KOLLO-530473 format. One record per residue: residue in one letter; x, y, z of N, C-alpha, C in turn. Coordinates in steps of 0.02 Angstrom, whole numbers, plus 50000, padded with zeros to 5 digits. Example, Ala and Ser with C-alpha at 12.3 -4.5 7.8 and 13.67 -1.06 7.14 Angstrom:
% KOLLO-530473
A506604971650390506154977550390506604983550390;S506424988850354506844994750357506455000250394;
END
This chain:
% KOLLO-530473
M550455473547673549975466747682549335468747697;S548735465847664548035466947690547805464447760;I547295468047787547055464947844546835458447839;F546585455247784546415448547781547095443547783;A547485447047745548265442247751548495442147823;I548465447247857548705448047920548335442647963;L547565444047967547235439147999547365431347992;T547425430447918547525423747906548155420547941;V548695425547939549305422647968549295421548042;V548905426148074548735426548144548375419848164;F547815418348123547425412148142547775406148125;F548235406048077548625400348067549125398848119;I549495403348141549915403548193549545400148265;L548995404048278548575401348343548375394048332;S548115391848273548005385148261548625380148275;I549115382348241549795378648257549935378648330;I549855383648361550125383748440549655378848464;G548955379148452548475373748483548635366948465;L548845365648411549015357248386549635355848432;W550205360748432550765358948478550595357348540;K550115360548579549985358448646549575351648649;L549175351348595548765345048596549175338748580;F549645339248534550145334148528550615332848589;E550795337448623551125336348684550675333048734;K550035334848749549645331148780549495323748767;A549595323448704549425315648679550085311648679;G550625314248708551275310448720551795311648669;Y551675316448619552235317648567552545324248576;Q553095325348540553445331848537553025336648503;G552885342248530552465347848501552775349448428;W553435350548423553755352748366553575348148304;I553285343148313553155338848257552625341548212;V552205345548241551705349648199551985353748135;L552645354848157552975359648096553265356148045;I553235348448050553525345147994553065343047945;P553085345147878552625343147827552535335347824;F551925332947811551815325647799551905321647856;Y552435321747897552505317647954552055320148013;N551905326648013551405329548068550655326048053;F550475324447994549775320747981549835313348003;Y550395310947987550455304248009550355303048088;I550705307548124550645307548195549965308748215;W549735313148189548935316048203548465309748187;L548635306448136548105300348127548215295048178;K548885293748194549025289348259548595291848329;I548615298148328548275301148392547595300148404;I547295300548337546525299148338546335292848320;K546875288448302546775281848287546345280648231;K546575283248173546235282148108546775279148058;P546525275048005546935271047966547325276647922;L547975273247903548355277647865548115279247796;W547575275247768547335276647703546985283547699;W546875286347761546565293647759547115298347733;Y547745296547730548265300947702548125302647622;I547775297747597547645298947531547205304147514;F546685305247561546265311547556546565317847579;I547125316847628547455323147644547815326747593;I548115322747542548585325747486548085327447427;I547475325747430547095328047362546845334547377;P547005339647334546745346147342545915346447354;F545715351047392545005352847398544725347447449;I544805340747434544595335647479544925336047544;N545585338147538545915338647606545605342747657;V545325348347628544935352647674544465349747717;F544055345947684543475341747716543885337147768;T544325333147739544695327647780545015330647851;I545395336847838545635339947900545125343047945;M544505344747919543955345847968543765340848006;L543725334447969543565328348013544115326648068;M544625328048045545255325648094545275331448155;V545065336848143544965341148199544425339148243;V543845336848214543295334348260543565328048297;E543915323348258544085316848295544625319548353;L545035324448342545565326748386545175329148451;V544715333448451544385336248493544045331448543;K543815325748507543405319948546544015317348584;C544545317248570545075313948615545195317648684;F544845323148687544825327648745544155328648772;K543715323148754543165322248783542585328548759;K542665330848706542235336048671541765332248624;F541235328648654540855324348628540125328948598;G540095334648625539475338648609539565341448538;L538945341148510538905344248440539155350448432;G538905354648480539115362148476539845362848486;E540215359348532540865359448538541315357148471;Q540995352348434541355350448381541315354948324;A540705359148329540595363548277541035369748289;V541145371248348541615376848366542275375548346;S542495369548355543235366748342543325367248270;V542845366048221542825366648153542865373648126;L542425377248153542305385048133542875388748166;F543085387848218543565392048259544145388548293;P544535385348243545055380648265545635384948309;F545645391348282546235396148307546095398048378;I545505397548403545315398948471545235392348514;Y544785387848473544605381748522545225377748533;L545705376348490546205371548493546705373948550;P546935380548547547395383748606546965383248664;Y546275384448663545985383648731546035377248763;I545925371348728545915365548749546775363748771;G547215366048727547875365048746548135367048807;F547925374048821548195376648877547775375948950;N547095372548939546685371348993547055364449022;K547225365149088547455359649120547035354849137;T546305356149133545875350549157545675346049101;D545885348349037545705344148981546305339048966;K546205332348975546725327348979546635322648903;Y547085321048876546965315848825546775309348842;V546265307348803545985300148808546055297148744;H546425291048745546505288048681545745284948652;P545665284848589545055282448567544735276148592;D545255270348608545125264748637544785265848702;E544825271148738544625271948807544065276348807;W543735278248745543245283648755542585279448782;P542235283048823541595280348849541085279048792;V540655273648816540135272448755539615277548758;I539505281048705538965286048710538375284448668;K537885283548701537175281448660536885288148644;K536805288648572536555294648549535825293748533;S535415298948544534675299148535534615299148457;V533925297348450533775297248369533825304248344;S533655309248384533765316648353534455318148348;R534885315848396535555317948385535905314948327;E535735307848314535945304648253535755307848192;W535075310248185534885313448128535145320448118;A535295323848183535675330348177536375329248147;D536755324348174537425322448145537455321748076;A536915316948048536955314947982536735321547942;I536295325847965536085331247922536705336747918;I537035337547972537525342147978538185339447931;F538265332847927538845330647896538645330847824;A538005329447802537795330247734537815337947701;V537565342347742537575349347724538355351047718;I538765350347762539465351647754539835348747694;A539655342347683539995338747626539785341947558;A539015342747561538735345647496538955352547483;T539075356747536539315363047529540005363747505;I540395358047529541105358747502541135356247429;I540705351047412540715348547344540445355247289;R539905358047317539685363547275540155369647260;T540555370747318540935376947322541555375347285;F541875369347289542535368447266542595362647197;F542045359847196542095354047143541675355147085;I541005354247101540485354547043539785355847067;E539385360047029538775361947045538225361146994;A537655360047014537105358946960536815365546948;Y536565366246887536245372846862535705371346813;T535215374646813534725373846764534745380646717;I534515379146653534425384646612533755387346605;P533685393346627532985396146634532785401046570;T533245403946523533115407746473533325405046408;S533155407546355533315405646281534005408546262;S534345411046306534955415746276535555411546243;M535505405146263536005400546232535795395546187;E535205396646163534805392646113535245392846052;K535205387646013535045380646031535605377046056;S536195378246074536715374946111536475372546167;L536075377146210535775374946279535065377246273;L534645372946299533875373646287533575375746354;V533115380046355532725380646420532475374146447;G532665372346505532435365746536533055360546543;D533655362946517534275358846519534505359846596;F534715353246618535085353146685535665351246666;L536235354846696536865354046685537345354546747;F537805351346743538445352446791538935356046774;V539245361246819539745365846808540345363646844;S540845363746814541515361846843541765368546875;K541875366846943542245372746972542995372946974;I543165366146964543915364346975544345365146901;S543975366046850544185368046775544555373946782;Y544365380646805544685385946806544915386346868;G544835382646924545035383846994544525386047031;P544325383747084543685386547136544005392647164;K543475396847173543695402647213543305402347279;I543695406247327543415406847394542875411347396;P542305409147430541755413947433541825420047464;N541625425247438541705432547466541275432247532;T540735428947538540265429647598540215422047622;P540685419947662540685412447684540125410647734;I539795415347763539295414747815538595415147776;A538345408947753537685409847720537215402847729;F536655404147710536085398647722536255394147673;P536385387247694536535382147642536035381347580;F536315380147521535945378747459535495384947432;A535555390747461535285396847445535725400647409;H535545404247356536055408847323536085415347357;H535565420047347535615426447375534965427347415;T534425423747408533875425647446533645419547476;L533365420347544533065414647580532525411547550;P532485404847554531925401047520531215404447550;L530685404947515530085407147534530025414347541;T530535418447526530555424847535530715428547471;Q530545434547456530635438247398531375442447403;S531575444747461532085449647468532465448547529;V532385443447567532765442747633533435438947616;K533995442647634534635439947612534815432747641;S535055429647603535255422447626536025422647656;Y536225427747656537065428047680537155433747728;L537665433547768537825437947821538395441047787;E538515447847799539205451247776539635452847831;W539605450047884539995451347943540695449547927;I540755444847887541545443247859541455443147779;K541955447047752541995447747689542765446047674;L542725441247625543465439247608543555441347534;P544265443547528544495445947461544455441047404;Y544555442547344544565437447290545145432847296;Y545065426947298545665421947281545385415547249;R545755413147199545525407547164546075401847164;F545975396947192546355391147179546625388747116;P547165386147108547425384147035546965379246997;G546785380346937546315375946903546735370446859;F546385366646825546625362246773546755366046707;T546405371146689546505375046628546295382646631;T546265386646586546075392546580545565393546535;I545235398746537544655400246496544955400646427;K544645397946372544805397646304544185400346273;N544405402746206543905405246165543385400146144;N542745401546147542135396746132542035392846197;D542355393246250542185390246316541445392646336;V540995387846360540395390246379540505390346455;V540475396046491540605398246555540035400646593;V540025398646658539565401846705539895406946743;F539525412946753539905418446789539365422446833;N539615426046876539105431246914538975437246872;Y538345438346869538195444246825538435451046834;P538925453146790539295459446821538815466146837;D538265466046801537835471346809537345471746875;G537465464546903537045463146967537325464847024;D537785469847020538015472147093537575476247134;T537035479347087536495482847120535885480747082;V535325478747126534735476047094534125478947130;S533575478447083532875480947111532585473847139;T532325473647204532085467947233531455465647189;V531105470447155530575467547118530795464447056;L531265468047020531415464746947531955460346950;Q532395460247002532995456847010533465457046944;S533745452246919534105452946865533815452846801;N533105453146795532735453346735532815460146705;A533055465046745533195471746712533815474246748;S534215476846705534885479746732534665486546774;Y534945486646831534845493146877535125498546835;Y535645497946800535935504046767535485505346708;A535255501346669534745502246627534095506046648;L533885503446713533265506846742533465514346752;I533955515946778534185522446793534165526846732;K534395524346672534395527546609533705529246590;E533235524846595532655525446569532165529246619;Y532135528346684531675530746729531905536146769;G532625537146779532925542146821533035538746884;R533555540846923533775538046987533125538947044;E532935545647042532435546547091531805542547091;R531525540947031530995535547023531085529047049;V531775527247020532005520147033532055519047107;W532305524047149532415523247219531775524347260;N531335527847235530795529447278530095526047258;D530025522947194529445519947168529445512847198;K529305511247257529295504947298528765499747254;A528285502247237527815498247200528035495147136;N528375497847100528665494447038529335492547041;F529755495447093530505494347087530705489647151;G530255491347216530425488347280531075491447302;D531525488647341532015491847369532635489647322;I533085495347324533745494847287534275491947332;I534565486047312535005484147363535705481547322;A536215482347360537015480047328537035472247351;R537405468347313537565461947313538355461447315;P538695456447348539365454547332539505451347273;V540085451047245540215446247191539885440547189;D539985435447232539815428747236539035428947249;K538605432847264537895432247270537565435847221;R537895437747156537575440647097537265434647063;E536765436047012536465430946975536925426946937;N536905420746929537285416846887537085416946815;F537485418646771537375418446703537805413446661;I537555410046606537915406246565537945408346491;K538555409646466538655411946397539275409346367;R539385410146314539985407846271540425413146277;C541135410846291541685415846290541885417446225;I541695423546196541875424946127542625427546117;G542875431046175543545434246177543795432846243;I544505431446251544765431346310545225437446321;S545455437946379545955444346390546445444846344;G546455451146321547045451946272546845452346201;D546225449346188545895449246118545605456046106;S545495456246034545115461546015544445458845976;V543895460745998543345457545963542895463245915;Q542685460645869542255464545818541675460745790;I541085463545777540615459845741540485463545679;I540455460145624540385463745558539835459945526;D539165462545511538615459445492538485451945517;R538435452345583538315446245619538935441645635;Q539505441945595540095437545597540415440345653;V540715436345701541195438645752541845437445730;Y542205442245733543045442945715543365442945779;V543955439545788544375439945851545065441045826;N545325446245847546055448045826546035449045747;G545515451445716545455452145644545315445645602;K545215440245634545075433445601544395431545616;K544065427945568543425425845583543435421345633;A542965421345685542965416745743542535410545719;E542715405245754542295399345743541655399945765;N541085397945721540395399245744540225393445775;P539775394045824539465388045869538965384745811;A538915378445815538535374645766537745376745772;D537495378045829536835379545838536625386045860;R537105391145832537005398345852536315400045810;Q535995405745849535325407645812535385415245800;F534925416745749534885424245733534105425545718;N533855431345717533185432845704533105432545626;Y532485429445599532395430345532531605432145522;E531515434645473530845436745448530605431245392;I530025428045410529765423545373529155426145316;I529285426345253528845428645210528545422145170;T527945421345172527535415945140527215418445085;N526805414345045526335415544996525615416645012;G525635417645072524945419245100524655413445149;T524905407745137524795402145176525255401845233;P525045401545292525535402045346525845395445361;V526415395345397526755390045424526385387845491;Y526205381645503525805380345556526295378045605;K525895378845674526285377645735526625370345739;K526345365545708526575358645709527245358445667;Q527175360945613527865362245573528345365245605;F528265370245644528795374545679528975369645739;R528605366545774528795362145825529225355145804;S529025353545740529435348445714530185350245701;M530265356645695530965359145687531365360845751;G530975359545811531285360445871531155368145888;I530735371945864530575378645874530035378045931;S530215381545991529845381846043529175386046033;E528555384946081528035388946076528105395346101;E528565397146136528625403446156529005407346111;D529405404946060529655408045995529185409545952;I528765403645943528125404845896527695409945912;K527555411445982527155415846000527425423245996;N528055423246010528395430145998528525432345917;M528505427245880528555428945798527835431745790;N527225428345808526615431445794526555438645822;E526965440745875526775446945895527375452245865;Y527975450545858528485454845825528645453745761;G528525447545736528655446545654529385442745642;F529715441345698530345438545691530355432345732;L530885427345701530855421245732531635419345744;P531935417345797532565415545804532675407945771;L533185408145728533225401145690534025400045690;T534165393445680534845391545666534855390545590;E535435389345567535515388745496535125382845471;E535125376945513534805370845487534005372745486;S533745376445529533055378045524532905381945472;V533335386645448533175391045393533115386145326;K533585382245324533565377245260532905374145262;L532685372245313532065367245322531425371245303;L531485378345327530915383145318530845384345234;K531425385745214531495387945135531245381745091;A531355376445128531125370145080530415369745078;L529985373045124529305372045122529015375745063;P528485372645026528215376844972527875382744980;N527575383745036527305390745046527675395945071;V528355394845074528795399745109529135403145047;V529055409545038529465412144989530155414644998;D530235416745068530925418945071530925418445149;V531615417045177531765418445250532305424045258;K532145429545275532635435445270532885435845339;P533585436745341533955438645405533795445145427;V533785446145489533655453145517534335455545537;I534585460745509535275462645524535225470245540;S535495471845605535535479245618536145481645588;P535955487845544536535489145501537045493745534;K537595493645507538215497245524538025505645533;G538305507945587538165514845595537495516945627;L537035511845641536445513245680536595512845751;W536645518545782536845517745857536245514945898;D536425510045936535965507145997536125509046056;S535785514446095536125517046147536075512046201;R535765505946204535795501246258536435497446265;L536905499346209537485494546212538095498046233;F538455493746272539065495746292539575498046238;P539865504846246540045508146302539515514046310;F538935513546287538415518646287538585525546275;D539075526446219539265533146197539135533846128;S538835538446114538585539946037539125540645993;A539785541546019540325542245974540535535945946;Y540205529745970540365523045945539715520645923;H539645520945851538975518745837539015512045826;F538875507445875538775501145886538055498945888;S538055493245842537425489945845537445482545853;L536935478445863536985471645886537375466745834;D537425468345776537605465145716538215469145690;N538365474945703538955477945686539285481645740;Y539755478645779539925480545844540685480945847;G540915485345885541695485845891542055488545842;P542795488045846543145483245888543125485945959;V543245480746005543345482346069543885477946098;Y544335480746135545015478346168544745475546241;I544895468546255544715465546305545335466446359;P545255468746412545875470346464546255464346480;K546855463946495547245458146511547715460946571;A547715457046625548045458146684548805460146665;G549065465846689549695468246681549755471746612;A549195471846566549385475846508549165483746519;T549535487346483549415495046497549115497646426;V548595502146441548345505346380548255513146387;D548345516646329548305523446332547535524846352;I547375529546395546755532446413546695540146391;N546055541646369545845548246357545095549346358;T544895554546357544135556946358543765552646309;A544005550446254543745547546200543675540346210;N544105537146245544055530246257543845527846332;I543955532246370543825530446440543225527146458;C542635529146411541975525046426542015517246426;F542575514946388542665507646387542945504346455;Y543345508646488543705506946544543495510046610;K543025514746612542805517246676542555512546730;R542135507646712541925503046765542395498546781;V542835496546737543405492646753543875495346806;I544025501646804544535506546843544235507046906;T543475508446907543155510546974542905504347009;T542325501346965542045496647010542405490447019;Y542705487146973542975481546968543695481447007;E544045486747000544805487247021544895492947076;G544375495647104544305499247155544735506347158;N544765509047106545085516947099544605521547093;T544715528247111544305533447105544515536347029;L543955538847004544115541646932543765548746927;E544065553346901543665560146882543945561746817;I543535565146781543595567846721543535575346728;N544105579046714544175586246723544425589846655;G543875591846618544045593846545544355587746506;D544925588746485545205583646442545635579046488;K545675580346554546175576146591545765570846626;I546085565146635545865558946664546245558246739;I545955559346790546175558546860546045552546896;I546525547946907546455541346943546795542647011;N546405541047067546655541347131547035548147143;G546655553847113546995559547127547635562147086;K547705557947035548355559846998548165559246925;E548445563746890548155564546820548525557946784;S548165554746737548385548446707548295548346634;K548835545846600548695544746526548785537946505;T548935534546552548895526446540548585522846597;Y548375516846586548125512746650548375505846638;T548635502646693548875495346692548315491646734;F547945486346697547495482646729547745476946780;K547355476146829547525471646879547275464846873;M546715463446835546385457946819546395455546744;N546125450046735545945447946668545185448946657;Y544995450746601544305450446583544125446246525;Y543435445846508543245440946456542595443846430;W542515441946359541865445246332541385438846311;M540845439446341540315433846344539775435646294;Q539485430946254538945432046211538545426046211;G537815426246206537455420546199537405417946134;D537255411946123537175408946056536575411446021;N536065413446050535425415446024535605423146016;R535965424845969536325431745957535885437645964;H535285437645944534785442945943534325443146009;N534435438246052534025437946110534415435946166;S534955439646178535445437646232535635443946271;A535575445246326535795450646363536545448146392;D536975450746344537745449346364538175454646357;S538895452546340539455458746350539215464146308;R538895463546253538615469346215538285475646255;Y537965472846306537515476446345537795478146405;W538315475846437538615477646495539325476946502;G539715474546446540395475046442540785468846467;F541405470746502541815465246519541565460646579;V541755454146580541715450346639542365448946669;P542475452046734543075451446769543175443946790;E543795443046798544025435146815543755433446884;D543645438746928543445436946997542695435346990;H542295435846938541625434246931541525427146900;V542005424346871541985417346845541865413146886;V541305408746881541155403046933541435395746906;G541345394546839541575387846814541445386146746;K541625380846722541475378446654540975373246648;A540505375046598539965370146595540225363346565;S540075357646605540345351346588539895346246539;F539305345546570538735341546534538145342046553;V537715341646510536985341646527536705334046537;W536475333646604536265327246631535535326046622;L535165330246610534415329646601534175336246560;S533755334846508533385340546481532595338546476;L532205344746494531545343346490531185348846448;D530755346846409530425351946361529795353746390;K529745360146408529135362646443528455361946401;D528665361546331528055361746288527745356146274;E528025349746310527875342846302527585340446366;S527335334546367527075331146418527295324246436;F527205320846480527445314346504528075313246479;L528205307246447528845305746433529125308246376;K528705312746343528935316346281529305323346317;K529145324546375529535329946400530335329246405;I530545322046402531275322046413531625323046336;R532095326546322532455326846265533025321446274;W532895315346250533325310346259533925311046223;S534035314946174534625316346130535175321346174;K534875324346222535325329146259535505325646328;L535325319546346535505316446407536195314446405;F536585316546456537355316046457537705318946397;W537475325146380537725328746321538355332446345;F538905330346321539485334146344539765340046296;F539945345946336540225350846293540825350146261;K540945351746196541545350046157542015356146172;
END
């Protein structure tokens, strides 16, 4: 049993002991706290709250917040009206409840007999703010969270400027690895560039509550960036730390503060949030042949608005910016085309461009088979993978066992070490895991293969490999607002994307 599991059991027992004593002080038998459902009924009577509260006690995730409120109301019955006392009761019930229970000077006072306490304006504001922060934190952690799309990697399915809600309960919310953190900040404190917004005094292991569904092929998923376990404070997730090491060398990356800043490590829940489409789920085999994705040897369903790079050939008369904009092509893409000669287009945009009288051809840009791109996972020249001709790659599944050798260990090295916590050495033709020679490996977690719909302009699994299940944040639900940065005033709103639900 892990230390976390042992501490959880100890904290639970101490909390039960505290409730036992408080029930006795309120005039009830202490053993009632051990009887499921009936214990909450008596608890509500002690704090004089209506029985309809019971509805919220039995609803998953909401019950966490409800029980926190019930703890606060319970300590009030022992004249603990101070904001600090109530905060301690919620944060450390396993200490504070037994303390009140065994303290002979703390007597039970029925809510009808509480003294009238006049709160100052500042206290009322403090109570309201604390309540709002706690409620919002619980909602963001366990139910639903708002995100915005900052890059074009999912165009045209998702556009830069889309604001969407992501469901945490679809796949099951996970417990934060770092529960002590500044509210509403992800990994860096507001108005700072590198000050951590979280404390690592308490680190919790991965645990996910049951969800309503599992990840399926073609789901649009938000997840913590796997390569973001180590980052440059200057470049953040705009450049992979591991890619920087390959390009510039470890010594320069760690010592060139002007260009790279400090190199820091981040826990899973504080890594950057990415959003991509799940091309392959655990147990699948994924391959790309001339841009077409194949899953388990069969053609995968193609997103309606996926994009690829194309070269536009005209008769000498250019295609004007206004024409591009009428097709929904962003000014950033137009600028990049003028610089690099390529333009990301959907199939619909290709048809519209070909219909223009001055366009001779719209040629797809395809990286040929056998042309090795060293930036691509698994970063081994033995596998001549390119963006458009990639794989096949097997996606690990929890409980599945694969044969491992020096030829294929490049696919699974990071899984075995970084994600699943083993040691790995390669000694000649031998693979040594946790000090023992191994010819097979059994995976502990499920993994997923994520790609952007803007297939030539997306940093995705082709660059950094598998996404472990403990990195999965939630499922994209719907776009509630969409703003076009290239337009002004009311034209900025993309009305067709408002309350656009994912299929």
